[in-house]
C-alpha positions in Angstrom: 0.0 0.5 0.1 2.5 2.1 0.9 4.7 1.8 -2.6 1.0 2.7 -4.5 1.3 6.0 -2.1 4.6 6.2 -3.3 4.1 5.8 -7.2 0.8 7.5 -7.2 2.7 11.1 -5.4 5.3 11.1 -8.0 2.9 10.6 -10.9 1.1 13.7 -9.4 4.6 15.7 -9.3 5.0 14.4 -13.1 1.9 16.0 -14.2 2.9 19.1 -11.9 6.7 19.7 -12.7 7.0 17.7 -16.1 4.5 19.4 -17.8 4.3 23.0 -16.8 1.6 23.9 -19.1 -1.0 21.7 -18.0 -1.4 23.9 -14.6 -0.8 27.4 -15.6 -3.0 29.6 -17.4 -4.1 29.1 -21.1 -2.3 32.0 -23.7 -4.5 35.2 -24.5 -7.6 34.8 -24.8 -8.8 32.2 -23.2 -12.4 34.0 -22.1 -15.2 36.3 -23.8 -13.8 39.7 -24.5 -16.2 42.7 -23.9 -16.5 45.3 -26.9 -17.8 48.8 -25.7 -19.1 51.2 -28.1 -19.9 54.3 -27.7 -22.9 54.9 -30.0 -26.8 54.3 -29.7 -28.0 51.1 -31.3 -28.7 51.1 -34.4 -26.6 54.0 -35.2 -23.2 54.6 -37.4 -20.9 53.5 -34.7 -22.3 50.8 -33.3 -23.5 48.5 -36.7 -19.7 48.6 -37.6 -18.3 47.4 -34.3 -20.4 44.8 -34.7 -19.3 44.2 -37.9 -16.0 44.0 -37.0 -16.7 42.3 -33.7 -18.0 39.5 -35.7 -15.0 39.0 -37.7 -11.7 39.5 -34.7 -14.1 37.0 -32.6 -13.3 34.0 -35.6 -9.6 35.1 -36.1 -8.6 35.3 -32.7 -11.0 32.3 -31.5 -12.8 33.8 -28.9 -16.2 35.3 -28.2 -16.9 39.3 -28.2 -19.8 40.6 -26.7 -20.4 43.9 -28.0 -22.4 46.4 -25.6 -23.7 49.9 -26.5 -22.8 52.6 -24.3 -24.0 56.0 -25.9 -24.2 59.3 -23.5 -21.8 62.5 -23.2 -20.8 63.0 -26.4 -19.9 59.5 -26.3 -17.2 60.2 -23.4 -19.3 57.7 -20.7 -18.5 54.4 -22.8 -14.9 55.9 -23.1 -14.5 56.4 -19.7 -15.9 52.8 -18.8 -13.2 51.2 -20.8 -10.6 53.9 -19.1 -11.2 52.8 -15.9 -11.9 49.0 -16.1 -9.5 46.1 -15.4 -5.8 46.5 -18.2 -6.3 42.5 -18.5 -7.2 42.9 -22.6 -10.3 41.8 -22.0 -12.6 45.4 -22.4 -11.8 47.0 -25.5 -13.3 49.6 -27.2 -14.6 51.1 -30.4 -15.0 55.2 -30.4 -14.5 58.5 -32.3 -13.0 61.7 -32.5 -16.5 63.2 -30.9 -14.7 61.3 -27.4 -10.9 61.6 -28.0 -10.8 65.1 -29.8 -13.6 66.9 -30.3 -15.6 66.4 -26.7 -12.5 67.2 -24.8 -11.9 70.5 -26.5 -15.6 71.7 -26.7 -16.9 70.7 -23.3 -13.5 69.5 -20.7 -15.8 69.4 -18.1 -17.2 66.5 -19.3 -14.2 64.7 -19.6 -12.7 63.1 -16.8 -9.7 61.3 -19.0 -6.7 62.0 -21.3 -7.2 59.7 -24.2 -3.1 60.1 -25.6 -2.4 58.4 -21.8 -5.0 56.2 -20.6 -5.7 54.7 -24.4 -3.6 52.3 -26.0 -4.5 52.4 -29.8 -5.0 48.9 -31.7 -5.6 50.0 -35.1 -8.2 50.3 -37.7 -10.2 53.7 -39.0 -13.7 54.3 -40.4 -14.5 57.6 -42.0 -17.4 59.8 -41.3 -17.6 62.4 -44.2 -20.3 64.9 -42.3 -22.8 66.7 -44.3 -25.0 69.4 -44.1 -28.7 68.0 -45.1 -32.3 68.9 -44.4 -35.8 67.8 -45.6 -36.6 67.2 -49.2 -39.7 69.6 -48.7 -37.6 72.2 -46.9 -37.3 76.7 -48.1 -33.8 76.1 -49.1 -32.4 74.8 -51.9 -28.9 75.5 -51.5 -26.2 75.7 -48.6 -26.4 79.2 -49.7 -29.7 79.7 -49.0 -30.2 78.5 -45.1 -27.6 80.8 -44.6 -29.0 83.9 -45.8 -32.2 82.7 -43.9 -30.1 82.3 -40.5 -28.4 85.3 -40.8 -31.9 87.0 -41.3 -33.5 85.0 -38.4 -30.3 84.1 -36.1 -31.2 81.2 -33.5 -34.7 80.4 -35.3 -33.3 77.5 -37.3 -32.6 74.0 -35.1 -29.4 72.4 -35.7 -30.0 68.4 -34.3 -26.4 67.0 -32.9 -25.7 64.1 -31.2 -24.1 66.0 -28.1 -22.7 69.2 -27.5 -19.6 68.9 -27.7 -19.4 66.0 -30.5 -17.8 66.7 -34.2 -21.7 67.5 -35.3 -21.4 70.4 -33.4 -18.0 71.5 -33.7 -18.9 71.4 -37.3 -21.8 73.8 -36.7 -18.9 75.9 -34.9 -16.6 76.3 -37.9 -19.9 76.9 -40.2 -21.1 80.4 -38.0 -17.2 81.5 -38.0 -17.0 81.2 -41.5 -20.2 82.6 -42.5 -21.4 84.6 -39.9 -24.8 83.3 -39.7 -26.7 81.7 -36.2 -28.5 78.4 -35.9 -29.6 76.9 -32.4 -27.9 73.5 -31.6 -30.1 71.0 -30.2 -28.8 68.0 -28.7 -30.7 64.8 -29.6 -30.8 61.3 -27.1 -32.8 59.9 -30.7 -31.1 59.2 -34.3 -31.1 62.8 -35.8 -32.2 61.0 -38.9 -35.3 60.2 -36.9 -35.7 63.4 -35.7 -35.7 65.5 -38.9 -37.9 63.4 -40.4 -40.3 64.0 -37.5 -40.3 67.9 -38.2 -38.3 68.2 -34.3 -35.5 69.9 -36.6 -35.0 71.4 -39.3 -31.1 70.5 -40.1 -29.0 68.4 -39.2 -25.3 68.0 -39.3 -24.9 63.7 -39.8 -22.5 61.9 -41.5 -23.5 60.9 -44.7 -24.2 57.2 -43.6 -27.0 58.3 -41.5 -28.5 59.9 -44.3 -27.8 58.6 -47.9 -30.9 56.2 -48.2 -32.9 59.4 -47.1 -31.4 61.5 -49.5 -31.7 58.9 -52.4 -35.2 58.6 -51.9 -35.9 62.0 -51.9 -37.2 62.4 -48.7 -34.0 64.3 -47.5 -31.9 67.2 -49.9 -28.0 67.2 -48.7 -27.1 71.1 -49.1 -23.4 70.4 -48.2 -20.5 67.8 -47.5 -17.3 67.7 -45.9 -15.8 65.8 -49.1 -16.5 65.5 -52.1 -18.7 62.0 -52.8 -19.0 61.1 -56.8 -22.5 59.5 -55.7 -23.5 63.4 -55.1 -21.4 64.6 -57.5 -23.5 68.6 -57.2 -23.1 68.8 -53.8 -20.0 71.4 -52.7 -18.2 71.4 -50.0 -17.4 75.5 -48.0 -13.8 75.2 -50.1 -16.1 74.9 -53.0 -18.3 77.7 -52.2 -14.7 80.0 -51.2 -14.3 79.3 -47.8 -11.1 79.2 -46.1 -12.0 75.7 -44.8 -14.1 72.4 -44.6 -16.2 70.6 -42.5 -14.5 67.9 -39.9 -14.6 64.3 -41.1 -14.8 62.2 -38.3 -13.7 58.8 -37.7 -13.9 55.6 -35.9 -11.6 53.2 -34.3 -10.0 50.2 -31.8 -8.6 51.5 -28.7 -7.5 49.5 -24.9 -7.0 50.6 -21.7 -3.7 51.9 -21.3 -1.1 49.4 -19.4 -2.9 45.7 -21.0 -0.3 43.0 -21.2 1.8 43.0 -23.8 0.4 39.1 -25.1 -3.1 41.0 -25.6 -1.0 43.3 -27.9 0.3 40.9 -29.5 -3.0 39.1 -30.4 -5.0 42.1 -31.0 -2.9 44.2 -32.9 -2.7 41.8 -35.9 -6.1 40.6 -35.3 -7.5 44.0 -36.0 -5.4 44.7 -39.2 -6.4 41.3 -40.3 -9.8 42.2 -40.3 -9.5 45.4 -41.8 -8.1 43.4 -44.8 -10.8 40.9 -45.5 -12.9 41.8 -48.3 -16.3 41.0 -47.1 -15.9 43.0 -44.3 -14.6 46.0 -46.2 -17.7 45.5 -48.4 -20.6 45.6 -45.8 -18.5 48.4 -44.4 -18.5 50.9 -47.3 -21.9 49.7 -48.1 -22.9 52.0 -45.1 -21.3 54.8 -47.3 -17.8 54.3 -44.4 -15.0 55.2 -45.9 -12.7 52.6 -45.1 -8.9 52.7 -44.2 -6.5 50.7 -42.0 -3.7 52.6 -40.0 -1.2 50.8 -37.4 -1.2 52.0 -33.7 1.6 54.3 -34.7 0.0 55.5 -37.6 -3.1 56.3 -36.2 -1.5 58.5 -33.1 0.3 60.8 -35.8 -2.8 61.5 -36.9 -4.7 62.1 -34.3 -2.1 64.2 -32.3 -2.3 66.4 -35.8 -5.9 66.3 -36.0 -5.6 67.1 -32.0 -3.7 70.4 -32.7 -5.6 71.2 -35.4 -8.8 71.0 -34.1 -7.4 73.1 -31.2 -6.2 76.1 -32.7 -9.8 76.4 -34.7 -11.3 75.8 -31.0 -9.2 78.5 -29.6 -10.0 81.1 -32.6 -13.9 80.0 -32.1 -13.8 80.5 -27.8 -14.7 76.7 -27.5 -14.1 74.7 -24.3 -14.0 78.2 -21.5 
C-alpha cells in the first residue's frame, strides 16, 4: 500500500512539474472579450463595431460581446473602458468626438486623457459629415440656408448627437465662417428620425446616416465635408469659397493603457487582418463609410495632428472655456 501511495504521489509531481502548461493559465485570450462601443444602438458607430467584432472573434478564436454605451458626447463609454481592468478583456470602439472634439469643446465632461489613458489598437473608419434638410425644406442650397440663418438668428434648429460632438464642432466652424447663427439641439434619438419628424430643421450627420433618405427623395444634402461621386452636385465649404472645410469624423479600436503585451500581440494583428478581409470592407463601404487601415503608430500621428489643428480652431472660436 505504501509503495502504491509513493508511486501515485510521484505521478502527480510529474504532472505538475514536468508539464507546466497543464497547470498554468492558457494563453490570451482564454475567455470572452467585452467590446464597448460609444454609439447609440443601430447608429453608424454601433453597426460597424458589430461587423468588426464578428470577424475579430473568428480571427482570434474567442467570443466578443458587444455592448453599446452612448451618452456624454460618447465620453461615458470611453471612460468606462479607461476605468476597466487592464487585462485585455475589455476593449473600446469609439470616435473622434470622444477623443478630439469633446475634450476641446466640453472639457468638464471628459475625465480622461485619451493620449495617456488609452492604447491604440488600430483601424480607421471615416465619416464624411453633411448638412442635410428635408426635401420639402425651403432651402435649395447651402447659401439659401445661411442667408435665412443670418436674417433669423437662432430660429433654425441644428440637430447633433451631443454638445461636444463632431457635428457641433462643424456647426461652430460654419457659423464662424459664414456669420450665420443656428440653435444647436442635442438629441437622444437618431438625428435622421428627428429630421423626418420635423422636430428640427437641419442635421449635421455623417453621409452614412442620411444617404438612403437622400437617394429616396426624403432628404436634401446641402453641404459635404468632402466630395462624393454619388452626390457630385453637393459642394464643400472650400468649393463655395470659404477657407476651410468641415471636419471628417472617424472610429477606431482602443484598449485601456497598460494591457499586457501578450494581449496587444493578439489584438493588433487581429484587427489588421479584419481590416484586410474583403467581405468586411464591402459591408462597411455599403454603409457609406470611408474605410482604411492605420497601424497604432500611424494612427497616433494622425490623431495628434488632428487634435492640434482642432485645438487651434477651438481657440479661435472661443470654444471650451
